[in-house]
N, CA, C and O atoms as a Tripos MOL2 file, in Angstrom:
@<TRIPOS>MOLECULE
protein
  292   291    73     0     0
PROTEIN
NO_CHARGES

@<TRIPOS>ATOM
      1 N           5.1020    7.9700   -2.3860 N.3       1 MET1
      2 CA          4.3440    6.8640   -1.8730 C.3       1 MET1
      3 C           4.5990    6.7750   -0.3710 C.2       1 MET1
      4 O           5.7410    6.8080    0.0860 O.2       1 MET1
      5 N           3.5190    6.6620    0.3760 N.am      2 LYS2
      6 CA          3.6230    6.5490    1.8240 C.3       2 LYS2
      7 C           3.3690    5.1090    2.2370 C.2       2 LYS2
      8 O           2.5310    4.4210    1.6540 O.2       2 LYS2
      9 N           4.1010    4.6610    3.2500 N.am      3 VAL3
     10 CA          3.8780    3.3480    3.8370 C.3       3 VAL3
     11 C           3.4920    3.5810    5.2880 C.2       3 VAL3
     12 O           4.2700    4.1270    6.0710 O.2       3 VAL3
     13 N           2.2670    3.1570    5.6410 N.am      4 ARG4
     14 CA          1.8240    3.3560    7.0180 C.3       4 ARG4
     15 C           0.7230    2.3730    7.3550 C.2       4 ARG4
     16 O           0.1800    1.6860    6.4900 O.2       4 ARG4
     17 N           0.4090    2.3260    8.6510 N.am      5 LYS5
     18 CA         -0.7010    1.5010    9.1100 C.3       5 LYS5
     19 C          -1.9630    2.3420    9.0850 C.2       5 LYS5
     20 O          -1.9310    3.5320    9.3990 O.2       5 LYS5
     21 N          -3.0680    1.7280    8.7160 N.am      6 LEU6
     22 CA         -4.3510    2.4100    8.6890 C.3       6 LEU6
     23 C          -5.1110    2.1310    9.9770 C.2       6 LEU6
     24 O          -4.7620    1.2200   10.7280 O.2       6 LEU6
     25 N          -6.1380    2.9090   10.2260 N.am      7 VAL7
     26 CA         -6.9880    2.7110   11.3910 C.3       7 VAL7
     27 C          -8.1160    1.7650   11.0140 C.2       7 VAL7
     28 O          -8.7800    1.9500    9.9930 O.2       7 VAL7
     29 N          -8.3290    0.7520   11.8440 N.am      8 VAL8
     30 CA         -9.3770   -0.2320   11.6270 C.3       8 VAL8
     31 C         -10.4420   -0.0320   12.6930 C.2       8 VAL8
     32 O         -10.1240    0.1200   13.8730 O.2       8 VAL8
     33 N         -11.7000   -0.0310   12.2840 N.am      9 HIS9
     34 CA        -12.8190    0.1070   13.2070 C.3       9 HIS9
     35 C         -13.4440   -1.2630   13.4280 C.2       9 HIS9
     36 O         -13.7770   -1.9650   12.4730 O.2       9 HIS9
     37 N         -13.6000   -1.6380   14.6930 N.am     10 GLU10
     38 CA        -14.2180   -2.9110   15.0410 C.3      10 GLU10
     39 C         -15.3440   -2.6690   16.0240 C.2      10 GLU10
     40 O         -15.3650   -1.6530   16.7190 O.2      10 GLU10
     41 N         -16.2730   -3.5970   16.0800 N.am     11 ALA11
     42 CA        -17.3420   -3.5340   17.0720 C.3      11 ALA11
     43 C         -16.8780   -4.2780   18.3170 C.2      11 ALA11
     44 O         -16.4450   -5.4280   18.2410 O.2      11 ALA11
     45 N         -16.9720   -3.6150   19.4530 N.am     12 GLY12
     46 CA        -16.5880   -4.2410   20.7060 C.3      12 GLY12
     47 C         -17.6870   -5.1430   21.2230 C.2      12 GLY12
     48 O         -18.7390   -5.2710   20.5980 O.2      12 GLY12
     49 N         -17.4450   -5.7720   22.3710 N.am     13 ALA13
     50 CA        -18.4230   -6.6740   22.9670 C.3      13 ALA13
     51 C         -19.6850   -5.9260   23.3870 C.2      13 ALA13
     52 O         -20.7760   -6.4970   23.3770 O.2      13 ALA13
     53 N         -19.5430   -4.6590   23.7540 N.am     14 ASP14
     54 CA        -20.6940   -3.8630   24.1810 C.3      14 ASP14
     55 C         -21.3680   -3.1380   23.0140 C.2      14 ASP14
     56 O         -22.3050   -2.3700   23.2280 O.2      14 ASP14
     57 N         -20.9040   -3.3700   21.7900 N.am     15 GLY15
     58 CA        -21.5190   -2.7620   20.6190 C.3      15 GLY15
     59 C         -20.8970   -1.4460   20.2000 C.2      15 GLY15
     60 O         -21.2650   -0.9050   19.1570 O.2      15 GLY15
     61 N         -19.9680   -0.9140   20.9760 N.am     16 LYS16
     62 CA        -19.3040    0.3430   20.6140 C.3      16 LYS16
     63 C         -18.2050    0.0810   19.6000 C.2      16 LYS16
     64 O         -17.6160   -0.9990   19.5510 O.2      16 LYS16
     65 N         -17.9500    1.0980   18.7960 N.am     17 ARG17
     66 CA        -16.8910    0.9810   17.7870 C.3      17 ARG17
     67 C         -15.5420    1.2580   18.4400 C.2      17 ARG17
     68 O         -15.3930    2.2090   19.2080 O.2      17 ARG17
     69 N         -14.5780    0.4280   18.1310 N.am     18 ILE18
     70 CA        -13.2270    0.5570   18.6750 C.3      18 ILE18
     71 C         -12.2710    0.8110   17.5200 C.2      18 ILE18
     72 O         -12.3390    0.1300   16.4960 O.2      18 ILE18
     73 N         -11.3750    1.7930   17.6760 N.am     19 LYS19
     74 CA        -10.3420    2.0610   16.6740 C.3      19 LYS19
     75 C          -9.0460    1.4070   17.1150 C.2      19 LYS19
     76 O          -8.6770    1.4470   18.2880 O.2      19 LYS19
     77 N          -8.3630    0.8050   16.1520 N.am     20 ARG20
     78 CA         -7.0370    0.2500   16.4230 C.3      20 ARG20
     79 C          -6.2280    0.2900   15.1390 C.2      20 ARG20
     80 O          -6.8070    0.3180   14.0530 O.2      20 ARG20
     81 N          -4.8990    0.2950   15.2350 N.am     21 PRO21
     82 CA         -4.0890    0.2710   14.0120 C.3      21 PRO21
     83 C          -4.1590   -1.1110   13.3560 C.2      21 PRO21
     84 O          -4.3070   -2.1280   14.0340 O.2      21 PRO21
     85 N          -4.0500   -1.1240   12.0420 N.am     22 SER22
     86 CA         -4.0790   -2.3890   11.3060 C.3      22 SER22
     87 C          -2.8200   -3.1960   11.5880 C.2      22 SER22
     88 O          -1.8050   -2.6470   12.0170 O.2      22 SER22
     89 N          -2.8880   -4.4860   11.3490 N.am     23 THR23
     90 CA         -1.7150   -5.3330   11.5570 C.3      23 THR23
     91 C          -0.7370   -5.2070   10.3950 C.2      23 THR23
     92 O           0.4710   -5.3530   10.5780 O.2      23 THR23
     93 N          -1.2570   -4.9360    9.1980 N.am     24 LYS24
     94 CA         -0.4190   -4.7980    8.0110 C.3      24 LYS24
     95 C          -0.1080   -3.3330    7.7360 C.2      24 LYS24
     96 O          -0.8200   -2.4310    8.1770 O.2      24 LYS24
     97 N           0.9640   -3.1270    7.0040 N.am     25 PHE25
     98 CA          1.2720   -1.7990    6.4820 C.3      25 PHE25
     99 C           0.6090   -1.6660    5.1220 C.2      25 PHE25
    100 O           0.3980   -2.6580    4.4240 O.2      25 PHE25
    101 N           0.2830   -0.4380    4.7500 N.am     26 TYR26
    102 CA         -0.3610   -0.1550    3.4730 C.3      26 TYR26
    103 C           0.4730    0.8390    2.6910 C.2      26 TYR26
    104 O           1.0330    1.7710    3.2670 O.2      26 TYR26
    105 N           0.5620    0.6480    1.3800 N.am     27 ALA27
    106 CA          1.1710    1.6320    0.4900 C.3      27 ALA27
    107 C           0.0450    2.5150   -0.0170 C.2      27 ALA27
    108 O          -0.9240    2.0190   -0.5910 O.2      27 ALA27
    109 N           0.1650    3.8110    0.1890 N.am     28 ILE28
    110 CA         -0.8500    4.7620   -0.2470 C.3      28 ILE28
    111 C          -0.2260    5.6290   -1.3210 C.2      28 ILE28
    112 O           0.7690    6.3130   -1.0820 O.2      28 ILE28
    113 N          -0.8220    5.5960   -2.5190 N.am     29 PHE29
    114 CA         -0.2260    6.2990   -3.6500 C.3      29 PHE29
    115 C          -1.2850    6.6120   -4.6930 C.2      29 PHE29
    116 O          -2.3830    6.0550   -4.6680 O.2      29 PHE29
    117 N          -0.9470    7.5010   -5.6010 N.am     30 ALA30
    118 CA         -1.7940    7.7960   -6.7580 C.3      30 ALA30
    119 C          -1.2340    7.0060   -7.9310 C.2      30 ALA30
    120 O          -0.0500    7.1120   -8.2520 O.2      30 ALA30
    121 N          -2.0870    6.2170   -8.5670 N.am     31 ASP31
    122 CA         -1.6110    5.3900   -9.6750 C.3      31 ASP31
    123 C          -1.4620    6.2210  -10.9490 C.2      31 ASP31
    124 O          -1.6040    7.4440  -10.9200 O.2      31 ASP31
    125 N          -1.1780    5.5570  -12.0580 N.am     32 TRP32
    126 CA         -0.8930    6.2420  -13.3210 C.3      32 TRP32
    127 C          -2.0720    7.0620  -13.8140 C.2      32 TRP32
    128 O          -1.8820    8.0090  -14.5770 O.2      32 TRP32
    129 N          -3.3050    6.7170  -13.3910 N.am     33 SER33
    130 CA         -4.4860    7.4700  -13.8180 C.3      33 SER33
    131 C          -4.9420    8.4660  -12.7590 C.2      33 SER33
    132 O          -6.0540    8.9880  -12.8430 O.2      33 SER33
    133 N          -4.1000    8.7380  -11.7610 N.am     34 ALA34
    134 CA         -4.3410    9.6940  -10.6770 C.3      34 ALA34
    135 C          -5.4160    9.2360   -9.7010 C.2      34 ALA34
    136 O          -5.9760   10.0620   -8.9810 O.2      34 ALA34
    137 N          -5.7160    7.9480   -9.6600 N.am     35 ALA35
    138 CA         -6.6580    7.3990   -8.6830 C.3      35 ALA35
    139 C          -5.8840    7.0600   -7.4070 C.2      35 ALA35
    140 O          -4.7820    6.5150   -7.4710 O.2      35 ALA35
    141 N          -6.4560    7.3790   -6.2650 N.am     36 LEU36
    142 CA         -5.8240    7.0850   -4.9860 C.3      36 LEU36
    143 C          -5.9650    5.6000   -4.6840 C.2      36 LEU36
    144 O          -7.0660    5.0510   -4.7270 O.2      36 LEU36
    145 N          -4.8510    4.9570   -4.3800 N.am     37 ARG37
    146 CA         -4.8420    3.5190   -4.1060 C.3      37 ARG37
    147 C          -4.2990    3.2530   -2.7110 C.2      37 ARG37
    148 O          -3.3950    3.9450   -2.2410 O.2      37 ARG37
    149 N          -4.8570    2.2490   -2.0590 N.am     38 ARG38
    150 CA         -4.3570    1.7550   -0.7760 C.3      38 ARG38
    151 C          -4.0850    0.2650   -0.9560 C.2      38 ARG38
    152 O          -5.0140   -0.5390   -1.0420 O.2      38 ARG38
    153 N          -2.8180   -0.0920   -1.0110 N.am     39 LEU39
    154 CA         -2.4150   -1.4610   -1.2940 C.3      39 LEU39
    155 C          -1.9130   -2.1270   -0.0120 C.2      39 LEU39
    156 O          -0.9120   -1.6810    0.5490 O.2      39 LEU39
    157 N          -2.5810   -3.1850    0.4680 N.am     40 PRO40
    158 CA         -2.0850   -3.8730    1.6660 C.3      40 PRO40
    159 C          -0.7770   -4.5960    1.3570 C.2      40 PRO40
    160 O          -0.6440   -5.2570    0.3280 O.2      40 PRO40
    161 N           0.1770   -4.4580    2.2640 N.am     41 LEU41
    162 CA          1.4860   -5.0770    2.0670 C.3      41 LEU41
    163 C           1.7190   -6.1440    3.1370 C.2      41 LEU41
    164 O           0.9340   -7.0860    3.2490 O.2      41 LEU41
    165 N           2.7680   -6.0100    3.9080 N.am     42 LEU42
    166 CA          3.1500   -7.0200    4.8930 C.3      42 LEU42
    167 C           3.1110   -6.4460    6.3040 C.2      42 LEU42
    168 O           2.8530   -5.2570    6.4890 O.2      42 LEU42
    169 N           3.3660   -7.2910    7.2950 N.am     43 GLU43
    170 CA          3.3930   -6.8360    8.6810 C.3      43 GLU43
    171 C           4.7370   -6.2250    9.0590 C.2      43 GLU43
    172 O           4.8180   -5.4740   10.0320 O.2      43 GLU43
    173 N           5.7890   -6.5310    8.3100 N.am     44 ASP44
    174 CA          7.1250   -5.9970    8.5690 C.3      44 ASP44
    175 C           7.3160   -4.6850    7.8090 C.2      44 ASP44
    176 O           7.0840   -4.6310    6.6010 O.2      44 ASP44
    177 N           7.7370   -3.6290    8.5090 N.am     45 ARG45
    178 CA          7.8520   -2.3150    7.8830 C.3      45 ARG45
    179 C           8.9340   -2.2710    6.8080 C.2      45 ARG45
    180 O           8.7110   -1.7220    5.7290 O.2      45 ARG45
    181 N          10.0880   -2.8370    7.0870 N.am     46 ARG46
    182 CA         11.2020   -2.7810    6.1330 C.3      46 ARG46
    183 C          10.8590   -3.5230    4.8400 C.2      46 ARG46
    184 O          11.1510   -3.0320    3.7490 O.2      46 ARG46
    185 N          10.2480   -4.6900    4.9520 N.am     47 ALA47
    186 CA          9.8530   -5.4440    3.7620 C.3      47 ALA47
    187 C           8.7420   -4.7210    3.0040 C.2      47 ALA47
    188 O           8.7030   -4.7560    1.7740 O.2      47 ALA47
    189 N           7.8440   -4.0690    3.7320 N.am     48 SER48
    190 CA          6.7650   -3.3140    3.0920 C.3      48 SER48
    191 C           7.3060   -2.1120    2.3340 C.2      48 SER48
    192 O           6.8130   -1.7930    1.2520 O.2      48 SER48
    193 N           8.3090   -1.4420    2.8830 N.am     49 GLU49
    194 CA          8.9220   -0.3120    2.1820 C.3      49 GLU49
    195 C           9.6120   -0.7780    0.9060 C.2      49 GLU49
    196 O           9.5720   -0.0890   -0.1130 O.2      49 GLU49
    197 N          10.2430   -1.9430    0.9610 N.am     50 ASN50
    198 CA         10.8940   -2.4980   -0.2220 C.3      50 ASN50
    199 C           9.8590   -2.8150   -1.3010 C.2      50 ASN50
    200 O          10.0690   -2.4980   -2.4720 O.2      50 ASN50
    201 N           8.7580   -3.4310   -0.9210 N.am     51 LEU51
    202 CA          7.6940   -3.7270   -1.8850 C.3      51 LEU51
    203 C           7.0740   -2.4540   -2.4500 C.2      51 LEU51
    204 O           6.7110   -2.4140   -3.6260 O.2      51 LEU51
    205 N           6.9490   -1.4200   -1.6310 N.am     52 SER52
    206 CA          6.3520   -0.1700   -2.1140 C.3      52 SER52
    207 C           7.2440    0.4940   -3.1610 C.2      52 SER52
    208 O           6.7400    1.1360   -4.0830 O.2      52 SER52
    209 N           8.5590    0.3460   -3.0310 N.am     53 ARG53
    210 CA          9.4650    0.8840   -4.0590 C.3      53 ARG53
    211 C           9.2690    0.1500   -5.3850 C.2      53 ARG53
    212 O           9.2860    0.7690   -6.4480 O.2      53 ARG53
    213 N           9.0830   -1.1690   -5.3210 N.am     54 ILE54
    214 CA          8.8510   -1.9440   -6.5400 C.3      54 ILE54
    215 C           7.5220   -1.5520   -7.1820 C.2      54 ILE54
    216 O           7.4380   -1.4150   -8.4030 O.2      54 ILE54
    217 N           6.4920   -1.3730   -6.3680 N.am     55 VAL55
    218 CA          5.1930   -0.9410   -6.8890 C.3      55 VAL55
    219 C           5.3100    0.4460   -7.5120 C.2      55 VAL55
    220 O           4.6940    0.7150   -8.5430 O.2      55 VAL55
    221 N           6.0870    1.3190   -6.9030 N.am     56 GLY56
    222 CA          6.3090    2.6510   -7.4700 C.3      56 GLY56
    223 C           6.9940    2.5870   -8.8240 C.2      56 GLY56
    224 O           6.6480    3.3390   -9.7350 O.2      56 GLY56
    225 N           7.9620    1.6960   -8.9590 N.am     57 ARG57
    226 CA          8.6350    1.5310  -10.2510 C.3      57 ARG57
    227 C           7.6780    1.0010  -11.3030 C.2      57 ARG57
    228 O           7.6950    1.4590  -12.4450 O.2      57 ARG57
    229 N           6.8310    0.0230  -10.9210 N.am     58 LEU58
    230 CA          5.8290   -0.5020  -11.8550 C.3      58 LEU58
    231 C           4.8450    0.5800  -12.2710 C.2      58 LEU58
    232 O           4.4430    0.6470  -13.4320 O.2      58 LEU58
    233 N           4.4600    1.4200  -11.3320 N.am     59 ASN59
    234 CA          3.5450    2.5170  -11.6300 C.3      59 ASN59
    235 C           4.1810    3.5050  -12.6080 C.2      59 ASN59
    236 O           3.5090    3.9980  -13.5140 O.2      59 ASN59
    237 N           5.4610    3.7950  -12.4320 N.am     60 ASN60
    238 CA          6.1600    4.7060  -13.3390 C.3      60 ASN60
    239 C           6.2980    4.1200  -14.7440 C.2      60 ASN60
    240 O           6.1890    4.8400  -15.7370 O.2      60 ASN60
    241 N           6.5370    2.8190  -14.8190 N.am     61 VAL61
    242 CA          6.6290    2.1580  -16.1270 C.3      61 VAL61
    243 C           5.2800    2.2240  -16.8280 C.2      61 VAL61
    244 O           5.2130    2.4980  -18.0260 O.2      61 VAL61
    245 N           4.2180    1.9770  -16.0940 N.am     62 ARG62
    246 CA          2.8690    2.0160  -16.6740 C.3      62 ARG62
    247 C           2.5110    3.4300  -17.1210 C.2      62 ARG62
    248 O           1.9060    3.6090  -18.1780 O.2      62 ARG62
    249 N           2.8780    4.4310  -16.3310 N.am     63 ALA63
    250 CA          2.5540    5.8180  -16.6740 C.3      63 ALA63
    251 C           3.3130    6.2660  -17.9160 C.2      63 ALA63
    252 O           2.7860    7.0290  -18.7250 O.2      63 ALA63
    253 N           4.5460    5.7950  -18.0710 N.am     64 GLY64
    254 CA          5.3540    6.1990  -19.2130 C.3      64 GLY64
    255 C           5.1350    5.3590  -20.4520 C.2      64 GLY64
    256 O           5.6040    5.7260  -21.5290 O.2      64 GLY64
    257 N           4.4380    4.2440  -20.3330 N.am     65 GLY65
    258 CA          4.2190    3.3730  -21.4780 C.3      65 GLY65
    259 C           5.4610    2.6260  -21.8860 C.2      65 GLY65
    260 O           5.5840    2.2090  -23.0380 O.2      65 GLY65
    261 N           6.3860    2.4490  -20.9600 N.am     66 ASP66
    262 CA          7.6390    1.7490  -21.2500 C.3      66 ASP66
    263 C           7.4570    0.2370  -21.1980 C.2      66 ASP66
    264 O           6.3910   -0.2680  -20.8460 O.2      66 ASP66
    265 N           8.5240   -0.4720  -21.5570 N.am     67 VAL67
    266 CA          8.5530   -1.9280  -21.5050 C.3      67 VAL67
    267 C           9.1210   -2.3360  -20.1500 C.2      67 VAL67
    268 O          10.0370   -1.6980  -19.6320 O.2      67 VAL67
    269 N           8.5630   -3.4120  -19.5790 N.am     68 LEU68
    270 CA          9.0530   -3.9020  -18.2860 C.3      68 LEU68
    271 C          10.4890   -4.3920  -18.4080 C.2      68 LEU68
    272 O          10.8530   -5.0580  -19.3780 O.2      68 LEU68
    273 N          11.2800   -4.0600  -17.4310 N.am     69 THR69
    274 CA         12.6520   -4.5820  -17.3580 C.3      69 THR69
    275 C          12.5860   -5.9970  -16.8010 C.2      69 THR69
    276 O          11.5940   -6.3580  -16.1680 O.2      69 THR69
    277 N          13.6290   -6.8140  -17.0240 N.am     70 PRO70
    278 CA         13.5930   -8.2080  -16.5360 C.3      70 PRO70
    279 C          13.4360   -8.3200  -15.0300 C.2      70 PRO70
    280 O          12.8080   -9.2650  -14.5500 O.2      70 PRO70
    281 N          13.9950   -7.3720  -14.2630 N.am     71 ASP71
    282 CA         13.8680   -7.4700  -12.8080 C.3      71 ASP71
    283 C          12.4440   -7.1570  -12.3290 C.2      71 ASP71
    284 O          12.0570   -7.5960  -11.2460 O.2      71 ASP71
    285 N          11.6620   -6.4110  -13.1090 N.am     72 LEU72
    286 CA         10.2700   -6.1270  -12.7390 C.3      72 LEU72
    287 C           9.3030   -7.1640  -13.2850 C.2      72 LEU72
    288 O           8.2160   -7.3560  -12.7400 O.2      72 LEU72
    289 N           9.6960   -7.8250  -14.3560 N.am     73 ALA73
    290 CA          8.8260   -8.8350  -14.9530 C.3      73 ALA73
    291 C           8.7410  -10.0250  -14.0500 C.2      73 ALA73
    292 O           8.0540  -10.9950  -14.3700 O.2      73 ALA73
@<TRIPOS>BOND
     1     1     2 1
     2     2     3 1
     3     3     4 2
     4     3     5 am
     5     5     6 1
     6     6     7 1
     7     7     8 2
     8     7     9 am
     9     9    10 1
    10    10    11 1
    11    11    12 2
    12    11    13 am
    13    13    14 1
    14    14    15 1
    15    15    16 2
    16    15    17 am
    17    17    18 1
    18    18    19 1
    19    19    20 2
    20    19    21 am
    21    21    22 1
    22    22    23 1
    23    23    24 2
    24    23    25 am
    25    25    26 1
    26    26    27 1
    27    27    28 2
    28    27    29 am
    29    29    30 1
    30    30    31 1
    31    31    32 2
    32    31    33 am
    33    33    34 1
    34    34    35 1
    35    35    36 2
    36    35    37 am
    37    37    38 1
    38    38    39 1
    39    39    40 2
    40    39    41 am
    41    41    42 1
    42    42    43 1
    43    43    44 2
    44    43    45 am
    45    45    46 1
    46    46    47 1
    47    47    48 2
    48    47    49 am
    49    49    50 1
    50    50    51 1
    51    51    52 2
    52    51    53 am
    53    53    54 1
    54    54    55 1
    55    55    56 2
    56    55    57 am
    57    57    58 1
    58    58    59 1
    59    59    60 2
    60    59    61 am
    61    61    62 1
    62    62    63 1
    63    63    64 2
    64    63    65 am
    65    65    66 1
    66    66    67 1
    67    67    68 2
    68    67    69 am
    69    69    70 1
    70    70    71 1
    71    71    72 2
    72    71    73 am
    73    73    74 1
    74    74    75 1
    75    75    76 2
    76    75    77 am
    77    77    78 1
    78    78    79 1
    79    79    80 2
    80    79    81 am
    81    81    82 1
    82    82    83 1
    83    83    84 2
    84    83    85 am
    85    85    86 1
    86    86    87 1
    87    87    88 2
    88    87    89 am
    89    89    90 1
    90    90    91 1
    91    91    92 2
    92    91    93 am
    93    93    94 1
    94    94    95 1
    95    95    96 2
    96    95    97 am
    97    97    98 1
    98    98    99 1
    99    99   100 2
   100    99   101 am
   101   101   102 1
   102   102   103 1
   103   103   104 2
   104   103   105 am
   105   105   106 1
   106   106   107 1
   107   107   108 2
   108   107   109 am
   109   109   110 1
   110   110   111 1
   111   111   112 2
   112   111   113 am
   113   113   114 1
   114   114   115 1
   115   115   116 2
   116   115   117 am
   117   117   118 1
   118   118   119 1
   119   119   120 2
   120   119   121 am
   121   121   122 1
   122   122   123 1
   123   123   124 2
   124   123   125 am
   125   125   126 1
   126   126   127 1
   127   127   128 2
   128   127   129 am
   129   129   130 1
   130   130   131 1
   131   131   132 2
   132   131   133 am
   133   133   134 1
   134   134   135 1
   135   135   136 2
   136   135   137 am
   137   137   138 1
   138   138   139 1
   139   139   140 2
   140   139   141 am
   141   141   142 1
   142   142   143 1
   143   143   144 2
   144   143   145 am
   145   145   146 1
   146   146   147 1
   147   147   148 2
   148   147   149 am
   149   149   150 1
   150   150   151 1
   151   151   152 2
   152   151   153 am
   153   153   154 1
   154   154   155 1
   155   155   156 2
   156   155   157 am
   157   157   158 1
   158   158   159 1
   159   159   160 2
   160   159   161 am
   161   161   162 1
   162   162   163 1
   163   163   164 2
   164   163   165 am
   165   165   166 1
   166   166   167 1
   167   167   168 2
   168   167   169 am
   169   169   170 1
   170   170   171 1
   171   171   172 2
   172   171   173 am
   173   173   174 1
   174   174   175 1
   175   175   176 2
   176   175   177 am
   177   177   178 1
   178   178   179 1
   179   179   180 2
   180   179   181 am
   181   181   182 1
   182   182   183 1
   183   183   184 2
   184   183   185 am
   185   185   186 1
   186   186   187 1
   187   187   188 2
   188   187   189 am
   189   189   190 1
   190   190   191 1
   191   191   192 2
   192   191   193 am
   193   193   194 1
   194   194   195 1
   195   195   196 2
   196   195   197 am
   197   197   198 1
   198   198   199 1
   199   199   200 2
   200   199   201 am
   201   201   202 1
   202   202   203 1
   203   203   204 2
   204   203   205 am
   205   205   206 1
   206   206   207 1
   207   207   208 2
   208   207   209 am
   209   209   210 1
   210   210   211 1
   211   211   212 2
   212   211   213 am
   213   213   214 1
   214   214   215 1
   215   215   216 2
   216   215   217 am
   217   217   218 1
   218   218   219 1
   219   219   220 2
   220   219   221 am
   221   221   222 1
   222   222   223 1
   223   223   224 2
   224   223   225 am
   225   225   226 1
   226   226   227 1
   227   227   228 2
   228   227   229 am
   229   229   230 1
   230   230   231 1
   231   231   232 2
   232   231   233 am
   233   233   234 1
   234   234   235 1
   235   235   236 2
   236   235   237 am
   237   237   238 1
   238   238   239 1
   239   239   240 2
   240   239   241 am
   241   241   242 1
   242   242   243 1
   243   243   244 2
   244   243   245 am
   245   245   246 1
   246   246   247 1
   247   247   248 2
   248   247   249 am
   249   249   250 1
   250   250   251 1
   251   251   252 2
   252   251   253 am
   253   253   254 1
   254   254   255 1
   255   255   256 2
   256   255   257 am
   257   257   258 1
   258   258   259 1
   259   259   260 2
   260   259   261 am
   261   261   262 1
   262   262   263 1
   263   263   264 2
   264   263   265 am
   265   265   266 1
   266   266   267 1
   267   267   268 2
   268   267   269 am
   269   269   270 1
   270   270   271 1
   271   271   272 2
   272   271   273 am
   273   273   274 1
   274   274   275 1
   275   275   276 2
   276   275   277 am
   277   277   278 1
   278   278   279 1
   279   279   280 2
   280   279   281 am
   281   281   282 1
   282   282   283 1
   283   283   284 2
   284   283   285 am
   285   285   286 1
   286   286   287 1
   287   287   288 2
   288   287   289 am
   289   289   290 1
   290   290   291 1
   291   291   292 2
@<TRIPOS>SUBSTRUCTURE
     1 MET1         2 RESIDUE 1 A MET
     2 LYS2         6 RESIDUE 1 A LYS
     3 VAL3        10 RESIDUE 1 A VAL
     4 ARG4        14 RESIDUE 1 A ARG
     5 LYS5        18 RESIDUE 1 A LYS
     6 LEU6        22 RESIDUE 1 A LEU
     7 VAL7        26 RESIDUE 1 A VAL
     8 VAL8        30 RESIDUE 1 A VAL
     9 HIS9        34 RESIDUE 1 A HIS
    10 GLU10       38 RESIDUE 1 A GLU
    11 ALA11       42 RESIDUE 1 A ALA
    12 GLY12       46 RESIDUE 1 A GLY
    13 ALA13       50 RESIDUE 1 A ALA
    14 ASP14       54 RESIDUE 1 A ASP
    15 GLY15       58 RESIDUE 1 A GLY
    16 LYS16       62 RESIDUE 1 A LYS
    17 ARG17       66 RESIDUE 1 A ARG
    18 ILE18       70 RESIDUE 1 A ILE
    19 LYS19       74 RESIDUE 1 A LYS
    20 ARG20       78 RESIDUE 1 A ARG
    21 PRO21       82 RESIDUE 1 A PRO
    22 SER22       86 RESIDUE 1 A SER
    23 THR23       90 RESIDUE 1 A THR
    24 LYS24       94 RESIDUE 1 A LYS
    25 PHE25       98 RESIDUE 1 A PHE
    26 TYR26      102 RESIDUE 1 A TYR
    27 ALA27      106 RESIDUE 1 A ALA
    28 ILE28      110 RESIDUE 1 A ILE
    29 PHE29      114 RESIDUE 1 A PHE
    30 ALA30      118 RESIDUE 1 A ALA
    31 ASP31      122 RESIDUE 1 A ASP
    32 TRP32      126 RESIDUE 1 A TRP
    33 SER33      130 RESIDUE 1 A SER
    34 ALA34      134 RESIDUE 1 A ALA
    35 ALA35      138 RESIDUE 1 A ALA
    36 LEU36      142 RESIDUE 1 A LEU
    37 ARG37      146 RESIDUE 1 A ARG
    38 ARG38      150 RESIDUE 1 A ARG
    39 LEU39      154 RESIDUE 1 A LEU
    40 PRO40      158 RESIDUE 1 A PRO
    41 LEU41      162 RESIDUE 1 A LEU
    42 LEU42      166 RESIDUE 1 A LEU
    43 GLU43      170 RESIDUE 1 A GLU
    44 ASP44      174 RESIDUE 1 A ASP
    45 ARG45      178 RESIDUE 1 A ARG
    46 ARG46      182 RESIDUE 1 A ARG
    47 ALA47      186 RESIDUE 1 A ALA
    48 SER48      190 RESIDUE 1 A SER
    49 GLU49      194 RESIDUE 1 A GLU
    50 ASN50      198 RESIDUE 1 A ASN
    51 LEU51      202 RESIDUE 1 A LEU
    52 SER52      206 RESIDUE 1 A SER
    53 ARG53      210 RESIDUE 1 A ARG
    54 ILE54      214 RESIDUE 1 A ILE
    55 VAL55      218 RESIDUE 1 A VAL
    56 GLY56      222 RESIDUE 1 A GLY
    57 ARG57      226 RESIDUE 1 A ARG
    58 LEU58      230 RESIDUE 1 A LEU
    59 ASN59      234 RESIDUE 1 A ASN
    60 ASN60      238 RESIDUE 1 A ASN
    61 VAL61      242 RESIDUE 1 A VAL
    62 ARG62      246 RESIDUE 1 A ARG
    63 ALA63      250 RESIDUE 1 A ALA
    64 GLY64      254 RESIDUE 1 A GLY
    65 GLY65      258 RESIDUE 1 A GLY
    66 ASP66      262 RESIDUE 1 A ASP
    67 VAL67      266 RESIDUE 1 A VAL
    68 LEU68      270 RESIDUE 1 A LEU
    69 THR69      274 RESIDUE 1 A THR
    70 PRO70      278 RESIDUE 1 A PRO
    71 ASP71      282 RESIDUE 1 A ASP
    72 LEU72      286 RESIDUE 1 A LEU
    73 ALA73      290 RESIDUE 1 A ALA
């Protein structure tokens, strides 16, 4: 799972498209059904990485058909 900022396209005052990095970090991963997902997280990188680890654990539980542990529930 990757945690990074995505590129956002905006229209400038003169009508031209402007690229800039997003304010939030995104978790980019393949879910249990192999679909590519982009999940918006937080503006803080360290907190976003922590949340992405939890999402990864939830994804692994779903892929394996296991029961949720109390800390994930």
